[in-house]
VMD Tcl script that builds the backbone (N, CA, C; Angstrom):
set m [mol new atoms 366]
animate dup $m
set s [atomselect $m all]
$s set {name element resname resid chain x y z} {
  {N N MET 1 A 8.540 2.809 -3.290}
  {CA C MET 1 A 9.852 2.206 -3.729}
  {C C MET 1 A 10.518 1.951 -4.797}
  {N N ALA 2 A 10.840 1.997 -5.684}
  {CA C ALA 2 A 11.676 0.919 -6.604}
  {C C ALA 2 A 11.833 -0.271 -6.606}
  {N N ILE 3 A 11.832 -1.081 -7.618}
  {CA C ILE 3 A 12.153 -2.783 -6.964}
  {C C ILE 3 A 13.091 -3.076 -8.251}
  {N N PRO 4 A 14.088 -3.001 -8.003}
  {CA C PRO 4 A 15.102 -3.436 -8.833}
  {C C PRO 4 A 14.227 -4.243 -10.063}
  {N N LYS 5 A 14.939 -4.799 -11.115}
  {CA C LYS 5 A 13.987 -5.605 -11.819}
  {C C LYS 5 A 14.361 -7.328 -11.371}
  {N N LYS 6 A 15.819 -6.820 -11.010}
  {CA C LYS 6 A 16.848 -8.378 -11.342}
  {C C LYS 6 A 15.835 -8.998 -9.750}
  {N N ILE 7 A 15.897 -8.032 -8.736}
  {CA C ILE 7 A 14.727 -8.711 -7.330}
  {C C ILE 7 A 13.630 -9.623 -7.929}
  {N N CYS 8 A 12.206 -8.652 -8.606}
  {CA C CYS 8 A 10.920 -9.306 -9.142}
  {C C CYS 8 A 11.479 -10.445 -9.753}
  {N N LEU 9 A 11.981 -10.403 -11.142}
  {CA C LEU 9 A 12.403 -11.158 -11.467}
  {C C LEU 9 A 12.884 -12.728 -10.929}
  {N N ALA 10 A 14.069 -13.013 -10.177}
  {CA C ALA 10 A 14.544 -13.340 -9.302}
  {C C ALA 10 A 14.427 -13.773 -7.890}
  {N N SER 11 A 13.597 -13.567 -7.148}
  {CA C SER 11 A 13.043 -13.768 -5.749}
  {C C SER 11 A 12.004 -14.074 -5.689}
  {N N TYR 12 A 11.186 -12.842 -6.381}
  {CA C TYR 12 A 9.719 -12.850 -5.924}
  {C C TYR 12 A 9.108 -13.478 -7.289}
  {N N SER 13 A 8.012 -13.049 -6.761}
  {CA C SER 13 A 6.845 -13.956 -7.999}
  {C C SER 13 A 6.578 -12.383 -8.555}
  {N N LEU 14 A 6.406 -12.532 -9.817}
  {CA C LEU 14 A 5.827 -11.490 -10.408}
  {C C LEU 14 A 4.427 -12.094 -10.853}
  {N N SER 15 A 3.474 -13.073 -10.398}
  {CA C SER 15 A 2.299 -13.646 -10.340}
  {C C SER 15 A 1.572 -12.460 -9.066}
  {N N SER 16 A 2.573 -13.410 -7.767}
  {CA C SER 16 A 2.241 -12.825 -6.215}
  {C C SER 16 A 2.145 -10.878 -6.335}
  {N N PHE 17 A 3.126 -9.968 -7.222}
  {CA C PHE 17 A 2.947 -8.781 -6.523}
  {C C PHE 17 A 1.961 -7.807 -7.914}
  {N N PHE 18 A 2.160 -7.937 -8.922}
  {CA C PHE 18 A 1.344 -7.656 -10.069}
  {C C PHE 18 A 0.088 -8.234 -10.356}
  {N N LYS 19 A -0.744 -8.402 -9.292}
  {CA C LYS 19 A -2.322 -9.073 -9.011}
  {C C LYS 19 A -3.685 -7.662 -9.795}
  {N N ARG 20 A -2.970 -7.920 -10.530}
  {CA C ARG 20 A -3.732 -7.134 -12.295}
  {C C ARG 20 A -5.436 -7.649 -11.740}
  {N N ASN 21 A -5.917 -8.612 -12.113}
  {CA C ASN 21 A -6.823 -8.759 -12.048}
  {C C ASN 21 A -7.588 -8.901 -10.308}
  {N N GLU 22 A -6.827 -8.810 -9.010}
  {CA C GLU 22 A -7.219 -8.517 -7.948}
  {C C GLU 22 A -8.370 -7.604 -7.948}
  {N N LEU 23 A -6.973 -6.510 -8.606}
  {CA C LEU 23 A -7.012 -4.851 -8.520}
  {C C LEU 23 A -8.640 -4.532 -9.068}
  {N N ILE 24 A -8.536 -5.286 -10.857}
  {CA C ILE 24 A -10.092 -4.806 -11.438}
  {C C ILE 24 A -10.890 -5.157 -10.715}
  {N N GLU 25 A -10.921 -6.240 -10.515}
  {CA C GLU 25 A -11.791 -6.841 -9.478}
  {C C GLU 25 A -12.487 -6.449 -8.394}
  {N N VAL 26 A -11.446 -5.924 -7.591}
  {CA C VAL 26 A -12.064 -4.581 -6.140}
  {C C VAL 26 A -12.650 -3.227 -6.896}
  {N N ALA 27 A -12.165 -2.793 -7.859}
  {CA C ALA 27 A -12.003 -1.311 -8.015}
  {C C ALA 27 A -14.070 -1.575 -8.506}
  {N N TYR 28 A -14.086 -3.107 -9.664}
  {CA C TYR 28 A -15.378 -3.054 -10.228}
  {C C TYR 28 A -16.741 -3.681 -8.506}
  {N N ARG 29 A -16.413 -3.805 -7.464}
  {CA C ARG 29 A -16.457 -3.734 -6.469}
  {C C ARG 29 A -17.199 -2.292 -5.928}
  {N N ALA 30 A -15.624 -1.346 -5.631}
  {CA C ALA 30 A -16.294 -0.556 -5.521}
  {C C ALA 30 A -17.305 0.366 -6.138}
  {N N LEU 31 A -17.329 0.086 -7.191}
  {CA C LEU 31 A -18.189 1.174 -8.534}
  {C C LEU 31 A -19.601 1.128 -7.989}
  {N N ARG 32 A -20.119 -0.556 -7.821}
  {CA C ARG 32 A -20.927 -1.066 -7.728}
  {C C ARG 32 A -21.444 -0.734 -6.024}
  {N N PHE 33 A -20.933 -0.678 -4.814}
  {CA C PHE 33 A -21.021 -0.068 -3.798}
  {C C PHE 33 A -21.939 1.006 -4.134}
  {N N ALA 34 A -20.417 1.517 -4.450}
  {CA C ALA 34 A -20.423 3.362 -4.428}
  {C C ALA 34 A -22.330 4.034 -5.199}
  {N N ARG 35 A -22.181 2.882 -6.795}
  {CA C ARG 35 A -23.629 3.033 -7.390}
  {C C ARG 35 A -25.153 2.077 -6.915}
  {N N ARG 36 A -25.358 1.839 -5.280}
  {CA C ARG 36 A -25.982 1.069 -3.849}
  {C C ARG 36 A -26.757 -0.198 -5.066}
  {N N ASP 37 A -25.308 -0.777 -5.330}
  {CA C ASP 37 A -25.973 -1.792 -5.920}
  {C C ASP 37 A -26.240 -2.775 -4.433}
  {N N SER 38 A -27.531 -3.629 -4.581}
  {CA C SER 38 A -27.844 -4.492 -2.776}
  {C C SER 38 A -27.727 -6.068 -3.023}
  {N N ILE 39 A -26.751 -5.739 -5.055}
  {CA C ILE 39 A -26.754 -8.078 -4.855}
  {C C ILE 39 A -25.846 -7.640 -3.664}
  {N N ASP 40 A -26.015 -9.521 -3.535}
  {CA C ASP 40 A -24.156 -10.037 -2.805}
  {C C ASP 40 A -23.518 -10.263 -3.215}
  {N N LEU 41 A -22.412 -9.473 -3.607}
  {CA C LEU 41 A -21.775 -10.643 -4.946}
  {C C LEU 41 A -20.555 -11.421 -4.460}
  {N N PRO 42 A -19.728 -12.543 -5.440}
  {CA C PRO 42 A -19.640 -13.900 -4.534}
  {C C PRO 42 A -17.952 -13.342 -3.774}
  {N N GLY 43 A -17.521 -13.688 -3.035}
  {CA C GLY 43 A -16.072 -13.933 -3.177}
  {C C GLY 43 A -15.232 -14.520 -4.569}
  {N N PHE 44 A -13.212 -14.058 -4.866}
  {CA C PHE 44 A -13.766 -14.767 -5.156}
  {C C PHE 44 A -12.005 -15.729 -4.309}
  {N N ASP 45 A -11.614 -16.063 -5.286}
  {CA C ASP 45 A -10.276 -17.300 -4.882}
  {C C ASP 45 A -8.865 -16.245 -5.596}
  {N N GLU 46 A -8.232 -15.725 -5.363}
  {CA C GLU 46 A -7.169 -14.924 -5.086}
  {C C GLU 46 A -6.051 -15.985 -5.810}
  {N N ASN 47 A -5.924 -16.384 -5.318}
  {CA C ASN 47 A -4.891 -17.449 -5.871}
  {C C ASN 47 A -4.890 -18.355 -6.892}
  {N N GLN 48 A -6.079 -18.711 -7.606}
  {CA C GLN 48 A -6.590 -19.070 -8.890}
  {C C GLN 48 A -6.300 -17.697 -10.213}
  {N N PHE 49 A -6.649 -16.796 -8.986}
  {CA C PHE 49 A -6.415 -15.568 -9.999}
  {C C PHE 49 A -5.626 -15.403 -10.595}
  {N N VAL 50 A -4.558 -15.813 -9.557}
  {CA C VAL 50 A -2.692 -15.392 -9.718}
  {C C VAL 50 A -2.231 -16.307 -10.616}
  {N N LEU 51 A -2.770 -16.994 -10.523}
  {CA C LEU 51 A -2.669 -18.401 -11.574}
  {C C LEU 51 A -2.886 -18.597 -12.601}
  {N N ALA 52 A -3.782 -17.688 -12.911}
  {CA C ALA 52 A -4.878 -18.036 -14.951}
  {C C ALA 52 A -4.238 -16.132 -14.559}
  {N N SER 53 A -3.113 -15.733 -14.432}
  {CA C SER 53 A -2.846 -14.583 -14.633}
  {C C SER 53 A -1.122 -14.631 -15.968}
  {N N ASN 54 A -0.584 -15.861 -15.690}
  {CA C ASN 54 A 0.680 -15.874 -16.105}
  {C C ASN 54 A 1.418 -14.853 -15.606}
  {N N ALA 55 A 1.617 -14.332 -14.881}
  {CA C ALA 55 A 2.583 -12.655 -15.073}
  {C C ALA 55 A 4.046 -13.304 -14.926}
  {N N ASN 56 A 4.143 -14.397 -14.284}
  {CA C ASN 56 A 5.726 -14.914 -14.729}
  {C C ASN 56 A 6.448 -15.319 -15.878}
  {N N GLN 57 A 4.850 -15.337 -16.644}
  {CA C GLN 57 A 5.477 -15.662 -18.275}
  {C C GLN 57 A 5.309 -13.953 -19.259}
  {N N ARG 58 A 5.421 -13.626 -18.597}
  {CA C ARG 58 A 4.518 -11.891 -19.319}
  {C C ARG 58 A 5.733 -11.471 -19.820}
  {N N ASN 59 A 6.023 -10.237 -20.316}
  {CA C ASN 59 A 7.053 -9.307 -20.608}
  {C C ASN 59 A 7.066 -8.007 -19.388}
  {N N TYR 60 A 8.036 -8.269 -18.370}
  {CA C TYR 60 A 8.629 -7.506 -17.543}
  {C C TYR 60 A 7.955 -5.856 -17.287}
  {N N ASN 61 A 8.107 -5.294 -17.759}
  {CA C ASN 61 A 8.392 -3.533 -18.337}
  {C C ASN 61 A 6.658 -3.285 -18.786}
  {N N LEU 62 A 6.076 -4.703 -19.933}
  {CA C LEU 62 A 4.729 -4.467 -20.036}
  {C C LEU 62 A 3.756 -4.442 -19.059}
  {N N LEU 63 A 3.791 -5.710 -18.126}
  {CA C LEU 63 A 3.425 -6.159 -16.563}
  {C C LEU 63 A 3.207 -4.567 -15.988}
  {N N LEU 64 A 4.582 -4.336 -16.085}
  {CA C LEU 64 A 5.209 -3.026 -14.797}
  {C C LEU 64 A 3.572 -2.083 -15.350}
  {N N GLU 65 A 4.170 -1.269 -16.919}
  {CA C GLU 65 A 3.065 -0.580 -17.748}
  {C C GLU 65 A 1.450 -0.767 -16.888}
  {N N GLU 66 A 0.946 -2.219 -17.728}
  {CA C GLU 66 A -0.210 -2.974 -16.978}
  {C C GLU 66 A -0.527 -2.349 -15.616}
  {N N PHE 67 A 0.433 -2.473 -14.779}
  {CA C PHE 67 A 0.023 -2.406 -13.155}
  {C C PHE 67 A -0.606 -0.766 -12.824}
  {N N THR 68 A 0.929 0.070 -12.894}
  {CA C THR 68 A 0.705 1.717 -12.758}
  {C C THR 68 A -0.884 2.000 -13.669}
  {N N ALA 69 A -0.764 1.788 -15.019}
  {CA C ALA 69 A -1.948 2.072 -15.494}
  {C C ALA 69 A -3.332 1.743 -14.932}
  {N N LEU 70 A -3.235 0.285 -14.169}
  {CA C LEU 70 A -4.646 -0.160 -13.788}
  {C C LEU 70 A -4.594 1.222 -12.486}
  {N N ARG 71 A -3.526 0.623 -11.276}
  {CA C ARG 71 A -3.287 1.321 -10.363}
  {C C ARG 71 A -4.199 2.708 -10.589}
  {N N ARG 72 A -3.763 3.731 -11.414}
  {CA C ARG 72 A -3.850 5.056 -11.754}
  {C C ARG 72 A -5.345 5.313 -11.884}
  {N N THR 73 A -5.728 4.071 -12.321}
  {CA C THR 73 A -7.710 4.301 -13.199}
  {C C THR 73 A -8.718 3.603 -11.341}
  {N N THR 74 A -7.594 2.813 -10.531}
  {CA C THR 74 A -8.384 2.818 -9.789}
  {C C THR 74 A -7.981 4.151 -8.739}
  {N N VAL 75 A -6.874 4.793 -8.903}
  {CA C VAL 75 A -7.076 6.374 -7.946}
  {C C VAL 75 A -7.946 7.583 -8.335}
  {N N TYR 76 A -8.398 7.505 -10.130}
  {CA C TYR 76 A -8.543 8.620 -10.468}
  {C C TYR 76 A -10.033 7.882 -10.255}
  {N N LEU 77 A -10.894 6.525 -9.513}
  {CA C LEU 77 A -11.837 5.972 -9.540}
  {C C LEU 77 A -12.391 6.800 -8.055}
  {N N TYR 78 A -11.747 6.855 -7.075}
  {CA C TYR 78 A -11.942 6.638 -5.963}
  {C C TYR 78 A -11.895 8.621 -5.773}
  {N N ASN 79 A -11.240 9.104 -6.758}
  {CA C ASN 79 A -10.954 10.382 -6.541}
  {C C ASN 79 A -12.596 10.733 -6.841}
  {N N SER 80 A -13.504 10.340 -7.436}
  {CA C SER 80 A -14.664 10.609 -8.076}
  {C C SER 80 A -15.674 10.215 -7.550}
  {N N PHE 81 A -15.656 9.405 -6.301}
  {CA C PHE 81 A -16.102 8.773 -6.056}
  {C C PHE 81 A -16.810 10.443 -4.721}
  {N N SER 82 A -18.141 10.525 -4.187}
  {CA C SER 82 A -18.190 11.754 -2.745}
  {C C SER 82 A -17.580 10.807 -1.743}
  {N N ASP 83 A -18.292 12.122 -1.123}
  {CA C ASP 83 A -17.466 11.698 0.434}
  {C C ASP 83 A -19.123 10.488 1.290}
  {N N ALA 84 A -20.350 10.690 0.660}
  {CA C ALA 84 A -21.021 9.574 0.144}
  {C C ALA 84 A -20.834 8.206 0.363}
  {N N ALA 85 A -20.805 9.126 -1.551}
  {CA C ALA 85 A -20.258 7.496 -1.593}
  {C C ALA 85 A -19.997 5.793 -1.251}
  {N N LEU 86 A -18.253 7.021 -1.160}
  {CA C LEU 86 A -17.373 6.327 0.365}
  {C C LEU 86 A -18.517 5.408 1.051}
  {N N LEU 87 A -19.055 6.023 1.378}
  {CA C LEU 87 A -19.593 5.584 3.015}
  {C C LEU 87 A -20.620 4.353 2.062}
  {N N GLU 88 A -21.122 4.151 1.434}
  {CA C GLU 88 A -21.866 3.060 0.495}
  {C C GLU 88 A -21.087 2.361 1.266}
  {N N ILE 89 A -22.134 1.016 2.189}
  {CA C ILE 89 A -22.259 -0.432 1.887}
  {C C ILE 89 A -22.612 -1.744 1.373}
  {N N GLY 90 A -21.791 -2.235 0.888}
  {CA C GLY 90 A -21.837 -3.649 -0.029}
  {C C GLY 90 A -21.679 -4.850 0.634}
  {N N LYS 91 A -22.653 -5.787 0.003}
  {CA C LYS 91 A -21.852 -7.529 0.547}
  {C C LYS 91 A -21.159 -8.296 -0.066}
  {N N ILE 92 A -20.195 -9.315 0.006}
  {CA C ILE 92 A -19.257 -9.975 -0.519}
  {C C ILE 92 A -19.487 -11.248 0.320}
  {N N ASP 93 A -19.874 -11.621 -0.351}
  {CA C ASP 93 A -20.586 -13.073 -0.052}
  {C C ASP 93 A -21.282 -13.793 1.762}
  {N N GLY 94 A -22.250 -12.088 1.426}
  {CA C GLY 94 A -22.906 -12.086 2.894}
  {C C GLY 94 A -21.992 -10.976 4.057}
  {N N ASN 95 A -20.733 -10.813 3.395}
  {CA C ASN 95 A -20.145 -10.115 4.712}
  {C C ASN 95 A -20.026 -8.172 3.975}
  {N N LYS 96 A -20.596 -7.358 4.584}
  {CA C LYS 96 A -20.791 -5.775 5.049}
  {C C LYS 96 A -19.685 -5.125 4.730}
  {N N MET 97 A -19.432 -4.247 3.310}
  {CA C MET 97 A -17.986 -3.679 3.448}
  {C C MET 97 A -18.621 -2.574 2.906}
  {N N SER 98 A -17.729 -1.568 3.428}
  {CA C SER 98 A -18.445 0.151 2.464}
  {C C SER 98 A -16.748 0.117 1.506}
  {N N VAL 99 A -16.962 1.064 0.849}
  {CA C VAL 99 A -17.058 1.381 -0.649}
  {C C VAL 99 A -14.859 1.531 -0.167}
  {N N ARG 100 A -14.995 2.891 1.018}
  {CA C ARG 100 A -13.863 3.088 1.666}
  {C C ARG 100 A -13.532 2.120 2.151}
  {N N ALA 101 A -13.780 1.150 3.053}
  {CA C ALA 101 A -12.671 0.051 3.499}
  {C C ALA 101 A -12.268 -0.648 2.333}
  {N N LEU 102 A -12.473 -0.901 0.647}
  {CA C LEU 102 A -12.648 -1.400 -0.569}
  {C C LEU 102 A -10.857 -1.286 -0.694}
  {N N GLY 103 A -11.035 0.608 -0.604}
  {CA C GLY 103 A -9.911 1.191 -0.350}
  {C C GLY 103 A -8.390 1.046 -0.087}
  {N N TYR 104 A -8.968 0.660 1.905}
  {CA C TYR 104 A -8.086 0.855 2.146}
  {C C TYR 104 A -7.350 -0.327 1.864}
  {N N LEU 105 A -8.198 -1.794 1.298}
  {CA C LEU 105 A -7.618 -2.867 1.700}
  {C C LEU 105 A -6.621 -3.214 0.425}
  {N N THR 106 A -7.345 -2.409 -0.834}
  {CA C THR 106 A -6.606 -2.439 -1.759}
  {C C THR 106 A -5.786 -1.696 -1.539}
  {N N SER 107 A -5.006 -0.417 -0.976}
  {CA C SER 107 A -3.561 0.395 -0.889}
  {C C SER 107 A -3.350 -0.504 0.569}
  {N N GLY 108 A -3.697 -1.349 1.483}
  {CA C GLY 108 A -2.248 -1.965 2.064}
  {C C GLY 108 A -2.623 -3.234 1.298}
  {N N HIS 109 A -2.830 -4.010 0.827}
  {CA C HIS 109 A -2.714 -5.014 -0.005}
  {C C HIS 109 A -1.097 -5.236 -0.702}
  {N N LEU 110 A -1.173 -3.966 -1.543}
  {CA C LEU 110 A -0.096 -3.560 -2.263}
  {C C LEU 110 A 1.037 -2.696 -0.874}
  {N N LEU 111 A 1.215 -1.981 -0.152}
  {CA C LEU 111 A 1.449 -2.371 0.741}
  {C C LEU 111 A 2.919 -3.254 1.737}
  {N N HIS 112 A 1.411 -3.970 1.361}
  {CA C HIS 112 A 2.210 -5.077 2.078}
  {C C HIS 112 A 2.650 -5.876 1.303}
  {N N HIS 113 A 2.610 -6.328 0.142}
  {CA C HIS 113 A 4.158 -6.842 -0.811}
  {C C HIS 113 A 4.698 -5.817 -0.709}
  {N N LEU 114 A 5.079 -5.018 -0.980}
  {CA C LEU 114 A 6.114 -3.834 -0.338}
  {C C LEU 114 A 6.960 -4.344 -0.058}
  {N N HIS 115 A 6.311 -4.525 0.964}
  {CA C HIS 115 A 7.039 -4.790 2.678}
  {C C HIS 115 A 7.581 -6.397 2.808}
  {N N VAL 116 A 6.833 -7.189 1.971}
  {CA C VAL 116 A 7.749 -8.751 1.840}
  {C C VAL 116 A 8.665 -8.154 1.234}
  {N N ILE 117 A 9.079 -7.844 0.002}
  {CA C ILE 117 A 10.005 -7.638 -1.111}
  {C C ILE 117 A 11.039 -6.624 -0.094}
  {N N LYS 118 A 10.907 -5.047 0.621}
  {CA C LYS 118 A 12.159 -4.692 1.436}
  {C C LYS 118 A 12.840 -5.015 2.321}
  {N N ASN 119 A 11.691 -6.575 2.844}
  {CA C ASN 119 A 12.186 -7.010 4.388}
  {C C ASN 119 A 12.680 -8.755 3.425}
  {N N ARG 120 A 12.785 -9.075 2.383}
  {CA C ARG 120 A 13.115 -10.126 1.951}
  {C C ARG 120 A 14.406 -9.740 1.239}
  {N N TYR 121 A 14.539 -8.741 0.373}
  {CA C TYR 121 A 15.168 -9.335 -0.680}
  {C C TYR 121 A 16.260 -7.625 -0.909}
  {N N LEU 122 A 15.646 -6.879 -0.241}
  {CA C LEU 122 A 16.632 -5.337 -0.821}
  {C C LEU 122 A 17.268 -5.614 0.888}
}
mol reanalyze $m
mol bondsrecalc $m
mol representation Tube
mol addrep $m
């Protein structure tokens, strides 16, 4: 779904939609789990990540390019995982999660934001 620039700039927080740091963090965790890292990774406050991103002050086109590149890279990373690696389990704040589940969460989170934009602004 193409989102008009004026909608993103006027109605919906770019910081909310372009959660660049969150995408990086999920990919990082997926890679660690796929490589059988047994360390219990700490959680993170996604709202702090969003505030620190300053996305609303950044150039829209550059932010979109960066998000697209990170998303593409995450897809490449997941394509590199074997079926067995996708089933590897890691821990985040004591909670078990598979590499595959992290991928579904990442995709679902993006779909959630697209749904919000579609229902509220388009």
